[in-house]
N, C-alpha and C positions, 0 to 999 in steps of 0.2 A: 881786940875785944867787941868793940862795936860792931866790926865788919862781920863777924861771927854770930852775932847776937841778929844783925840785918838778913844777914844767909839764911839762917833758920828761921826767921820769920817769913822770909821769901819763900822758902819750900815748903814751910805749911802751909800757906796761901795756894801754893801751888797744889799741893796734894788735896786740899778741901775741894778746890775747884775740879780738879779731874774726878774726884769722889760724886761729886754732884751730876757729874755727865750720864752717870749710870741710873736707870729707872729706878724709882722706890721700889724693893721689895725683890729686886731681880737677884737671882742666886745661882751661879753656875752650876750646870748641870750636874755634875760629878758630885757637887758635896749634900751630903745626906743620904745617898743613894746606896743600897746594900749590895755589896758584890754578888755578881750572877756569873759562875763558873760554868763556861760552856763546854768543857771538857779538853782531852788530850790526846793528840795523835802523836805516835810515837813509830819512829822508823830508825832502824838499825843501819848504820852507814858503814860500819866495820865492824869487826870483832869486839872492840871498847868504846867504840864513838857513837852515840846514840844522838836523835834529831828529836826534839819536842816541840810540838806547835800547840800552843793553847789559846783558847779566847775567853773573852769574859767583857762583861758589862759594869759598870759601875766602879772600876777602879779610881783611885785618886791621882794616879801617876803610874809612869813606867817601871817606878819599883815594885807597883803589886804585882805586875804582870810578870816581870822578872821573879817575882817570891813564888808564882805559880809554875812558872816552868822549872826552879829550883825546887820546889816539892815535887813535882813529876818525878825528876830525876833521881832523886832521894829514894822515892818508891821503889822505882825501876831498877835502882843498883840493889837494892834490898832485897829484891823477886829473884833476881839474876844470882843470888850469893855475893854480892862484893859491897863491900862498906864504904865506899867513898866515890866521889864523883869530882871531876873537876871542868870548872867552866870553861868553855872554848870561847863562845861568843854568845851573844843574845841579842837579836832585833827587835825592837819593839814598834809596831804603829798604829795608829787608830783610825778608824774609819767609819763616822756617823759616829754611833754611842758605841759601837765595840771597838776593844782593844785586842790585838793580837800579838801574839811573842812566837819568835821562833828562835829556841835554843838549841846549842850543840854540846854535849857533854861527853867528857871521857870516863868512864867508870874503871875503878881498878879496887882489888882486893885490898893493896896498903895505900896509906896515905902519899898521894902523889904531890909532886912538886907544884909550887906554884902560889899565885896570893888567894885565886879565888877557888877553894878546895870545900868540899860539904863533905861532914862526916854523915853519911846518909841515916844511920841510926837515930843521932841527935837531933836532926833538921827533919825527919819525917814527924818525931814525936811534938817539935815545935811548929808543924803544919797543922797537925791535929789539934794542939793548944788555941792555936788563931782562927780554927776553922777554915781552913785552905784545903782543898781536896789533893789528893796527890795520885789521880785517876782521871 
């Protein structure tokens, strides 16, 4: 028990010391920024496979960029008369203040097999509610 308390005290001291290293008032650049969506580029790779390139600033993390690509895929599927999409892969990178996503999706009329499926109508509606553009 004494060892645990000693360890907790040491961790608390170390955490406080590390926190003191950052200049007062300095906040990570992403915190508090409003997302700026910079557009979607769509490339048809095959009859049912589509690549979506997205760019944005103010993303909190890679999940925001992945969501932007998912919203684009959902809208594209609807525009083409399909109800579903399945994520094949998404690559996210950050350069300076801009985040880039390169997502590939398979679109289909029926629910595809797999874990990363998208019900296009549902996801497009969620994107509108969240303020994420779909184009």
